[in-house]
N, C-alpha and C positions, 0 to 999 in steps of 0.2 A: 504493500499500500504505499502511495506516495501522496503527500499533500502539498498542493502548489497554490501559489497566490496570484498566478496570472493564467491567461488563456493559453491553451496548447494547440498544436497542429500535429497531425499524424500522417505518416506515409507508410504503405505497406506494398509488398510485392514479394513473389517467391521465384519467378523465373522458370518454373516447370511447365511443360507443354504436354497436352494429351497425347498419348501414344495409342491407347486402346480403351474401349469402354463406351458405354457405362456397363458396370456389372452390378447385379443386385446383391446386397449383403443380405443372404437368406438366412443365416444363422451367425450370431455373434454374441459375445458376453464381455462387456467392457472393452478392453484393448485387444481381445482376441477374435479374429475372423475365423469361424469354423467352415463357413461354406459361402461361396459365390455362385449365383445362378444354380443353387441347389446341388452343387458339386463341391467336393473338397477344395477349400480355398487355395492351398499351396499348389494343387495340381493345375488350377486355372492360372494362377500367377506365373508358375514355372513355365507352362506351355506358351503363354503370351509372350514372355520375355525370350525364350529360347527361339521362338518363331520370328521375333522381330530384331534380334541382335546376334552377336557372335558369342554371347555368354552361354555357358552350360553349368548347370548346378551340380554339385556333388555334396557329400556329407559334411565338408569343411568350409565351403565358400558362401554361404547364404548371405551373410551381412556384406561381404566384399561386392557381391552383386546387387543386393537390395538397395544399397545406398545410392545406386544410380537410378533406381525405379521405385520412387515413393508412390503412395496412393493419394488421390485427391477426392474428398467428399464434396459433392455439389450442395452448396448451401441456398437459401431462398433468394439471394441476390445474384445467383449465377456465377458466384466466386467459388474457388476451390480451396478447401481447408485441407492442407497437406498433413498426411499421416505417414510416418516412416516406419516400414517393417523392420524389426530387429532381430527376430529369430522365428524359426518354424518348429512345430512339434506335432507329431501324429496328424499331419495333414492340415494343421491350422496355422495361421500366420498372427504372430504377436506384434502389435504396433506400439508406438509412442503416441498415446492419446486413445481416447475411446472411439469406437466405430458402431454406431447405431444400427440395429437390425432394420432392414427395409431401406437403408440409405443407398444411394447410387455412388459407386466409386469408380474412378478412372485410374488406369495405370498411366503414370507420368514418366516423362523422360526430360532431361534437360542437358545443359552443357555448362562449362565454367563460364563461357561468355554470356549465355542467357541469364544465369544467376547473378553475374556481376552487373549486367545491364539493368536488371530489376532492382537491384540494391541501390544503384546510382540514381534511378528514377524515383524510388522511395524516399531517398535521402533529399533529392531536390523537392519533392512534394512536401515533405514534412518541415522544410527549412524556409518555406515562404514567410515573408515578413507579416506580422499582425499589426494593423494600424501604422504601418511604416516603421515599426521598431525591429531591430535586430534581436536575435535570440542571445541570451547569456549562457544557457545551459541546454545540452542536448542529451537525451536518453535514448540508447539504441538497445533493443532487445532482438538478438539474433539466435537462430536455432543452432544448437551444437552440431546437428546433423549436417548443416551447410559446411561447417568447418571439416567434418569428417569426409564429406564428398569432395570438397575442393582441395583439401590437404594444403600443400604449399602455396596455392593460389588464394587462400583465404585471406592472406595479408593484403592482396590487391582489393578485396571487398572492403576491408577496414580503411585502406587509404582512400578509396572512392568515397565512402561515407564521411570520413573525417574532412575531406576537402569541402564538403557542403556545409559542415556544422560549425557551431560556435567554438570558442576557445576551450570551454569546459564540456567535456563529453564523458558520459557514463556508460559503459558497454556491459551487457549482461548476456551471456551465452546460456540459453536454457534448453530444456527438452521440449 
């Protein structure tokens, strides 16, 4: 919780694009998707990725592949809320964040360039002046999965954001 004495401006963006879908979440419990389109969730996810990319799953590489292919839940404003798959077990997919039953999810794909462009645009949107006044403080909430995906390029994202921001910046990498 943060208490502020002035107005705020926000900017958001993720940079992921739809690769396939939508898929119906036909069975889930909190962060675990048990079935998509009434079939085991991992089977649908695996087949979609292996048919659309050079990746091939084995018993050891789920997260290494999954970080390139998050899921997006369609919300009421036609925006995608990103959920990162982190592991699979018994045909289910466990994600960071809840996945409601009967939601429509999309398989997403991005590139470092698309993620950087979205971060830059979000920073520009969030740093527009209010009543002609410059900002004194900027707060950035970034998802840790972006850092895991971009690896060494994540510092470029921080540089792009910092160029748009005030001299005081607070950064939080969250799940």
